[in-house]
C-alpha positions in Angstrom: 73.3 5.0 12.6 70.5 2.4 13.1 67.2 3.2 11.5 64.1 3.3 13.8 62.0 -0.2 13.6 58.3 0.2 13.0 56.4 -2.4 14.7 52.7 -2.7 13.8 50.3 -3.6 16.5 49.0 -7.3 16.6 45.4 -7.5 15.1 42.7 -7.8 17.7 39.1 -9.1 17.3 36.5 -6.7 16.3 33.0 -6.8 17.7 29.9 -5.4 15.6 26.8 -4.4 17.1 23.9 -3.5 15.0 21.5 -1.3 16.9 18.1 0.4 16.1 16.4 2.2 18.9 18.3 0.5 21.8 18.8 3.3 24.0 17.6 1.4 27.0 20.3 -1.5 26.4 23.2 -0.5 24.2 25.2 1.2 27.1 24.6 -2.0 29.2 25.8 -4.3 26.3 29.0 -2.2 25.7 29.7 -2.3 29.4 29.2 -6.1 29.5 31.9 -6.5 26.8 34.3 -4.2 28.6 33.9 -6.0 31.8 35.1 -9.1 30.3 38.6 -7.5 30.2 39.2 -9.0 26.8 41.1 -6.8 24.2 38.6 -6.2 21.6 37.4 -3.4 19.2 33.8 -2.5 19.3 31.9 -0.9 16.4 28.2 0.2 17.0 26.4 0.4 13.8 23.4 2.8 14.5 20.8 1.7 12.0 18.8 5.0 11.8 17.6 5.0 15.4 15.2 8.0 16.4 16.2 7.6 20.1 19.5 8.3 22.1 21.3 4.9 20.9 24.1 6.7 19.0 24.5 9.3 21.9 24.9 6.9 24.3 27.3 4.6 22.4 29.5 7.6 21.9 30.0 8.1 25.4 31.7 4.9 25.9 35.6 4.7 25.5 37.1 2.7 22.9 34.0 2.5 20.8 33.4 3.7 17.2 29.8 4.6 16.1 28.6 4.3 12.4 25.6 6.5 12.0 23.5 5.2 9.1 21.3 8.0 7.8 17.9 6.0 7.9 16.9 2.3 9.0 18.2 -0.1 6.4 17.6 -3.1 8.4 19.9 -5.5 10.3 21.5 -7.3 7.2 22.5 -3.9 5.5 23.8 -2.5 8.9 25.9 -5.4 9.5 27.7 -5.4 5.9 28.2 -1.7 6.7 29.8 -2.7 10.0 31.8 -5.5 8.4 33.0 -3.2 5.5 34.3 -0.5 8.2 35.8 -3.2 10.7 37.8 -4.7 7.9 39.5 -1.4 7.2 41.4 -2.1 10.6 42.5 -5.5 9.7 40.8 -7.4 12.6 42.0 -11.0 13.7 38.4 -12.0 13.4 34.9 -10.8 13.4 32.1 -11.3 16.2 28.5 -10.0 16.3 26.6 -9.3 19.3 23.0 -8.3 19.8 22.4 -4.7 21.1 20.3 -5.9 24.1 22.4 -8.3 25.7 21.9 -9.2 29.4 24.8 -11.4 29.9 28.2 -11.7 28.1 30.2 -14.4 29.7 34.0 -13.9 29.3 34.6 -17.5 28.5 32.0 -17.9 26.1 33.0 -14.8 24.2 36.5 -15.8 24.5 35.6 -19.3 22.9 33.9 -17.8 19.9 37.0 -15.4 19.3 39.4 -18.5 19.7 37.4 -20.5 17.3 37.4 -17.9 14.5 41.0 -16.9 14.9 42.4 -20.4 14.7 40.2 -20.9 11.5 41.8 -17.8 9.9 42.7 -19.5 6.7 39.3 -21.2 6.3 35.8 -19.7 5.6 34.2 -20.4 8.9 31.1 -19.3 10.9 30.4 -19.9 14.5 27.0 -19.7 16.2 26.4 -19.6 20.0 23.1 -20.3 21.5 21.4 -17.7 23.4 18.8 -17.6 26.1 16.3 -14.9 25.5 14.2 -13.8 28.4 10.7 -15.1 28.3 11.5 -18.1 26.2 12.0 -21.6 27.5 14.4 -23.2 25.2 17.7 -21.3 23.9 17.9 -19.9 20.4 20.3 -21.6 18.1 20.2 -21.0 14.5 18.5 -17.7 14.7 21.2 -16.6 17.1 22.8 -13.2 16.5 25.7 -14.3 18.5 28.3 -15.3 15.9 32.0 -15.0 14.9 33.6 -15.3 11.7 37.0 -16.3 10.3 38.9 -13.2 8.6 38.6 -15.2 5.2 35.0 -15.7 5.7 34.3 -12.0 6.4 36.2 -10.8 3.3 34.2 -13.5 1.2 30.8 -12.1 2.7 31.7 -8.5 1.8 32.6 -9.2 -1.6 29.9 -11.6 -2.4 27.4 -10.6 -5.1 24.7 -12.5 -2.7 25.0 -10.2 0.2 21.8 -8.1 -1.2 19.9 -11.1 -1.1 18.5 -10.7 2.5 17.0 -7.3 1.3 17.7 -5.6 4.5 16.2 -8.3 7.0 16.6 -11.8 7.5 20.3 -11.7 8.3 20.5 -15.0 10.3 18.6 -17.1 7.8 20.8 -15.8 5.0 24.0 -16.4 6.7 22.9 -20.1 7.6 21.9 -20.7 4.2 24.8 -19.1 2.5 27.4 -21.3 4.7 25.4 -24.5 4.6 24.6 -24.6 1.0 28.6 -24.7 0.5 29.2 -27.3 3.3 30.8 -24.7 5.5 28.5 -24.8 8.4 28.1 -28.0 10.4 26.9 -28.9 13.8 30.4 -28.7 15.1 30.5 -25.1 14.4 27.7 -24.4 17.0 28.6 -23.3 20.5 25.9 -25.1 22.9 24.9 -24.5 26.5 26.5 -20.9 26.7 25.6 -18.2 29.1 24.7 -15.5 26.6 21.4 -13.9 27.6 19.5 -11.1 25.6 16.1 -9.6 25.8 13.5 -11.5 24.3 12.8 -10.1 20.8 9.0 -10.6 20.8 5.9 -12.2 22.5 5.2 -15.8 21.9 3.3 -16.5 18.9 1.5 -19.7 17.6 3.2 -21.8 14.8 0.6 -20.8 12.1 1.4 -16.9 12.9 5.1 -17.6 12.6 4.7 -19.5 9.5 2.8 -16.5 8.1 5.6 -14.1 9.1 8.4 -16.2 7.9 6.6 -16.6 4.4 6.0 -12.9 4.2 9.9 -12.4 4.7 10.6 -15.2 1.9 11.9 -17.8 4.5 10.4 -20.9 3.1 11.6 -24.1 1.0 11.9 -21.6 -2.0 14.3 -19.3 -0.2 17.4 -21.7 0.1 16.5 -23.1 -3.4 16.8 -19.8 -5.0 20.0 -18.9 -2.9 21.5 -22.3 -3.9 21.0 -21.4 -7.6 22.5 -18.0 -7.2 25.5 -19.5 -5.2 26.4 -21.6 -8.3 25.6 -19.0 -10.7 28.7 -17.2 -9.2 30.9 -20.0 -8.5 34.0 -18.0 -8.1 32.5 -15.4 -6.0 30.1 -16.9 -3.4 
């Protein structure tokens, strides 16, 4: 008598979307991803929204929603989504903004391909994004990223993951990977078709500097992170 053979499904990419009060865009973003026809798992992290963000996301098929009880900031929402995503053993992790205007299939597939083919390396890939109202594409501050599975686990177990203090996720990720020589120009996807709503109105350089200093994004930020990285050499 032959025993039944159990075949586990192959891992697929997981897309994590952090959303706070994005009821006008979250449904569209999910729809754009699903229209690509790519086989992906979508997780929406509702970061304490006070509008219908969670309700709308839950009406979509094949989407899981994590409801955080209060607004904890994008960094904390990202790590909550990462922790949840890794339970399903994905092939890689991709992050998209909640207010996407376009999600090109080829560009999304390329982000996924690079992360999956780097599964045994600590790698992050960043795609440029055009934000409505901005003349030039956003690069280093882009929220459109993919992570190899090894990188995802290292980030989740890193003692430095609380460093962003809720906000400034992209700055933290750039510094975390760059300090350890894990992020180079080759890891950027330029001239992509990703488009999103512009996050804020244009501000002058002095106002921007003041805003970044208030959040701690100055030369001291990376210096302090550098020290902490080498304070935990085995658990970066």
